[in-house]
C-alpha positions as CSV (number, residue, x, y, z in Angstrom):
1,M,84.0,-10.4,150.3
2,T,81.7,-8.5,148.5
3,S,79.8,-5.4,150.1
4,E,76.2,-6.1,149.1
5,I,74.4,-8.4,151.1
6,T,71.3,-10.2,150.0
7,L,68.4,-10.3,152.5
8,F,66.4,-13.0,151.6
9,V,62.8,-12.1,152.9
10,N,59.4,-14.0,153.6
11,P,57.0,-11.4,154.9
12,T,54.0,-13.5,155.9
13,A,56.2,-15.2,158.5
14,G,55.3,-14.9,162.2
15,R,51.6,-13.4,161.1
16,G,53.1,-10.9,159.5
17,R,56.8,-9.9,161.1
18,G,58.7,-11.0,158.2
19,A,57.8,-7.8,156.5
20,G,58.3,-5.4,159.6
21,A,61.2,-7.1,160.1
22,A,63.5,-6.7,157.2
23,Q,63.6,-3.0,157.2
24,P,65.6,-2.9,161.0
25,A,67.9,-5.8,159.6
26,A,68.8,-4.0,156.4
27,D,69.1,-0.6,158.2
28,A,71.6,-2.3,160.7
29,L,73.4,-4.1,157.2
30,R,73.3,-0.8,156.0
31,R,74.8,1.1,158.9
32,A,77.8,-0.9,159.1
33,G,78.8,0.2,155.3
34,F,77.0,-3.1,153.2
35,A,74.9,-2.2,150.3
36,V,72.0,-4.1,150.7
37,R,69.5,-5.8,148.4
38,T,66.3,-7.6,149.2
39,V,64.5,-10.5,146.9
40,V,61.2,-11.8,147.8
41,G,60.1,-14.5,145.4
42,N,56.5,-15.1,143.9
43,D,56.4,-18.2,145.8
44,A,58.9,-20.9,146.8
45,D,60.2,-22.2,143.6
46,D,60.6,-18.8,142.9
47,A,62.1,-17.3,145.8
48,L,64.7,-20.3,146.1
49,A,65.5,-19.0,142.2
50,R,66.2,-15.6,143.8
51,A,68.4,-16.8,146.4
52,R,70.6,-19.4,144.1
53,D,70.7,-16.6,141.5
54,A,72.2,-14.0,144.1
55,V,75.0,-16.5,145.4
56,Q,75.8,-17.7,142.2
57,A,76.2,-14.0,141.1
58,G,79.0,-13.5,144.5
59,T,76.6,-12.4,147.1
60,G,78.9,-11.0,150.4
61,A,76.1,-13.3,152.7
62,L,72.8,-14.6,152.3
63,I,70.4,-13.3,154.9
64,A,67.6,-15.2,155.7
65,V,64.2,-13.0,157.8
66,G,61.4,-15.1,158.7
67,G,60.9,-18.8,160.2
68,D,62.0,-22.2,160.2
69,G,60.8,-23.1,156.4
70,M,62.6,-19.2,155.2
71,S,65.6,-20.7,157.1
72,S,65.2,-23.8,155.5
73,L,65.0,-22.6,152.2
74,A,67.7,-20.3,152.5
75,L,69.6,-23.6,153.3
76,Q,68.9,-24.9,149.9
77,A,70.8,-21.9,147.9
78,V,74.1,-21.6,150.1
79,A,74.8,-25.6,151.3
80,G,78.1,-26.2,150.1
81,T,79.0,-23.0,148.6
82,D,81.0,-20.5,150.1
83,T,78.3,-17.9,150.6
84,P,77.9,-17.2,154.4
85,L,74.4,-17.7,155.8
86,G,72.6,-15.4,158.2
87,V,69.4,-15.9,160.1
88,V,66.8,-13.1,161.1
89,A,64.6,-15.3,162.9
90,V,60.8,-13.8,163.0
91,G,58.9,-16.8,162.7
92,T,56.9,-19.0,164.6
93,G,59.1,-21.9,166.0
94,N,62.5,-20.3,165.3
95,D,63.9,-23.8,166.4
96,F,67.1,-23.4,163.8
97,A,68.1,-19.8,165.2
98,R,67.9,-20.8,168.6
99,A,69.9,-24.1,168.3
100,N,72.5,-21.5,167.1
101,G,72.4,-19.1,169.7
102,L,71.2,-16.1,167.3
103,P,68.4,-13.7,168.8
104,V,64.8,-14.3,168.1
105,R,61.8,-11.5,167.3
106,E,64.7,-9.4,167.6
107,P,65.6,-8.7,163.9
108,A,67.9,-5.5,164.5
109,K,69.8,-7.3,167.0
110,A,69.6,-10.1,164.6
111,G,71.2,-7.9,161.5
112,R,73.6,-5.8,163.9
113,L,74.9,-9.3,164.6
114,A,75.2,-10.7,160.9
115,A,76.9,-7.2,160.3
116,E,79.9,-7.6,162.8
117,A,80.1,-11.3,162.1
118,L,81.0,-10.5,158.4
119,K,83.2,-7.6,159.5
120,A,85.2,-9.7,162.1
121,G,84.7,-12.9,160.5
122,H,82.8,-14.6,163.0
123,E,80.9,-17.2,161.8
124,R,80.4,-21.6,162.8
125,R,81.0,-24.2,159.7
126,I,77.6,-26.2,161.0
127,D,76.7,-29.6,159.3
128,L,73.6,-30.7,157.4
129,G,71.6,-33.3,156.7
130,R,70.5,-34.3,152.9
131,A,68.2,-36.4,152.3
132,G,67.5,-37.1,148.3
133,E,68.4,-33.3,147.1
134,R,66.8,-31.7,150.1
135,W,69.4,-30.1,152.7
136,F,68.0,-30.0,156.3
137,G,70.0,-28.1,159.6
138,S,67.2,-29.2,162.5
139,V,65.1,-32.6,162.3
140,L,63.6,-34.9,159.4
141,A,60.5,-36.4,160.9
142,S,58.4,-39.4,160.7
143,G,55.5,-41.5,161.9
144,F,53.5,-39.6,164.4
145,D,54.5,-36.4,164.1
146,S,55.1,-36.4,160.4
147,R,51.3,-37.2,160.3
148,V,50.2,-34.7,162.6
149,N,52.5,-32.1,160.3
150,D,50.1,-33.9,157.5
151,R,46.5,-33.3,159.0
152,G,47.9,-29.7,160.2
153,N,48.5,-29.0,156.8
154,R,44.9,-29.8,155.6
155,M,43.7,-28.2,158.0
156,R,42.2,-24.2,157.0
157,W,41.4,-23.6,160.7
158,P,42.5,-22.5,163.1
159,A,45.9,-20.7,162.5
160,G,49.1,-21.5,164.2
161,K,50.6,-23.4,166.6
162,I,46.7,-24.4,168.1
163,K,45.9,-26.1,164.6
164,Y,48.6,-28.5,165.0
165,D,47.8,-29.1,168.9
166,L,44.1,-30.2,167.4
167,A,46.1,-32.3,164.7
168,I,47.8,-33.9,167.7
169,V,44.4,-34.7,169.4
170,A,42.9,-35.9,166.3
171,E,45.8,-38.4,164.7
172,L,45.9,-39.7,168.6
173,A,42.2,-41.1,168.3
174,A,43.5,-43.1,165.3
175,F,47.3,-43.9,165.8
176,K,48.4,-47.2,165.4
177,P,52.3,-48.1,165.7
178,V,54.2,-47.9,162.3
179,P,56.4,-51.6,160.9
180,Y,59.5,-49.6,160.6
181,R,62.5,-51.1,159.0
182,I,65.7,-48.8,159.8
183,T,69.4,-48.9,158.8
184,L,72.3,-47.2,160.3
185,D,75.8,-46.8,158.3
186,D,76.6,-49.8,156.9
187,G,74.7,-52.0,159.5
188,E,71.9,-54.5,159.7
189,P,68.6,-53.3,159.0
190,S,66.7,-53.4,162.0
191,E,62.9,-53.8,162.3
192,I,60.7,-52.5,164.7
193,A,57.0,-51.2,165.8
194,A,57.4,-47.7,166.5
195,T,55.4,-44.4,166.8
196,L,57.7,-42.4,165.4
197,V,61.8,-42.0,164.2
198,A,63.1,-38.5,164.2
199,V,66.6,-37.8,162.6
200,G,68.1,-34.9,164.1
201,N,70.8,-32.5,162.8
202,G,69.9,-30.4,165.3
203,P,67.8,-31.1,168.9
204,S,64.8,-29.5,168.1
205,Y,61.4,-28.8,165.8
206,G,58.2,-27.4,166.4
207,G,58.8,-24.6,168.6
208,G,61.1,-26.0,171.1
209,M,60.2,-29.9,171.0
210,R,63.5,-31.3,172.2
211,I,62.7,-34.5,170.1
212,C,66.7,-35.0,169.7
213,H,67.9,-33.3,172.3
214,G,71.8,-33.1,172.7
215,A,72.2,-33.3,169.2
216,E,74.5,-31.1,168.2
217,M,75.5,-29.2,164.5
218,D,79.6,-29.9,164.4
219,D,79.9,-33.3,165.3
220,G,79.6,-35.1,161.8
221,L,76.5,-37.1,163.6
222,L,72.7,-37.2,163.2
223,D,71.1,-38.0,166.4
224,V,68.4,-40.4,165.9
225,T,65.1,-40.8,168.1
226,V,62.9,-43.6,168.2
227,V,59.6,-43.4,170.1
228,G,58.8,-47.6,170.0
229,E,55.5,-48.8,170.4
230,C,53.1,-47.5,173.0
231,S,49.7,-46.9,173.8
232,R,48.0,-43.5,173.5
233,A,48.2,-43.1,177.3
234,T,51.7,-43.5,177.4
235,L,52.0,-41.1,174.6
236,L,49.8,-38.2,176.0
237,R,52.2,-38.7,179.1
238,V,55.9,-38.5,177.2
239,F,55.7,-36.5,174.9
240,P,55.0,-33.2,177.3
241,R,58.2,-34.3,178.6
242,V,59.7,-33.5,175.1
243,Y,59.8,-30.0,175.4
244,K,62.9,-30.3,178.1
245,G,64.4,-33.3,176.4
246,T,63.7,-35.6,179.2
247,H,61.4,-38.0,177.2
248,L,64.7,-39.7,176.2
249,S,65.0,-41.5,179.2
250,H,61.8,-43.1,179.0
251,P,61.6,-47.0,178.7
252,A,60.1,-46.6,175.1
253,V,62.8,-44.1,173.3
254,T,66.1,-45.3,171.9
255,T,69.0,-43.1,170.8
256,Y,71.4,-43.2,168.3
257,R,74.1,-41.4,166.4
258,A,75.2,-42.4,163.2
259,R,76.4,-41.3,159.9
260,S,73.4,-42.3,157.5
261,V,70.5,-43.3,158.6
262,R,67.7,-45.2,155.9
263,L,64.6,-45.3,157.0
264,E,61.6,-47.4,155.3
265,A,57.7,-47.7,156.7
266,P,54.2,-48.1,154.5
267,D,52.3,-45.0,154.6
268,V,54.9,-42.4,156.0
269,T,55.6,-39.7,154.8
270,G,58.8,-37.7,155.8
271,Y,59.1,-33.9,156.4
272,A,62.7,-32.2,156.5
273,D,62.4,-28.9,158.9
274,G,58.6,-28.6,158.5
275,E,58.7,-29.5,154.7
276,P,57.4,-32.6,153.4
277,L,60.1,-34.6,151.6
278,G,57.8,-37.4,150.3
279,P,57.1,-41.0,151.8
280,L,59.6,-43.5,153.0
281,P,61.7,-44.7,152.1
282,L,64.3,-42.5,152.3
283,T,68.3,-42.0,153.3
284,A,69.1,-39.4,155.5
285,R,73.2,-38.3,155.4
286,V,75.0,-35.9,157.1
287,V,77.6,-33.6,155.0
288,P,79.8,-32.0,157.9
289,G,80.8,-28.4,157.5
290,A,78.4,-27.2,154.9
291,V,77.2,-24.2,155.8
292,R,79.0,-20.7,156.9
293,L,76.7,-19.3,159.3
294,L,77.1,-15.6,160.9
295,V,77.3,-15.4,165.0
296,G,77.9,-13.6,167.5
297,E,81.6,-14.3,169.2
């Protein structure tokens, strides 16, 4: 293993916390004897190209500094390679880090953990989902939740989580159930009117909404949560339960596990780890052990 480590930094993560987090993480790695190189792109495409160059050049590890978006971008660079991934989670949601028991908004601690893991060989082989050319670590969203994402991304004001709370209210007023066609593995397609379908490699999205509660990142399976047709009033009652995962016991909710999931529905955009994938139809597949994640003992 080379002693040079690459910090992959989003300076705008967490309303500017990313820029401040890079230094304590880098200091912790340097104190452990590693040389640290920082990569900051002009935009997402440029950043990914630079991260891939670092991986191809043989960096000892790629350490993503930022939120879930930065972790997801880092996955595109390291998935299917032998380069370990570290995470310094300082974003708004940090679902990927939380699901793997990593420090959140503690950049120095996260840097020390990465350094210790590299020296001691502490890593966890985790699965990833793949839809087309895009890898995802947490959840692929479609239906009501992806439309909230669509609307939130179009809103210039306000910033932060409240923007998506307002988008939820706006989408509730206009929402109608979506006619889905769902195929699990090599089974027969089933047709259902649903509020949303979420495909989870991990359990949560949106900063702790445990839509696929119980999903494990190393079981070789994707967890599928289908929220069936329900009234706005029912959705308003059920949706808050997603933060504890207790929504799965509601009669309108059905869950499955599969190695691959094909989703077909009109006028629905798929989002993976909060990033737009494009319109359905989409097929998501699990790739077991796709990433070497640096973890604590």
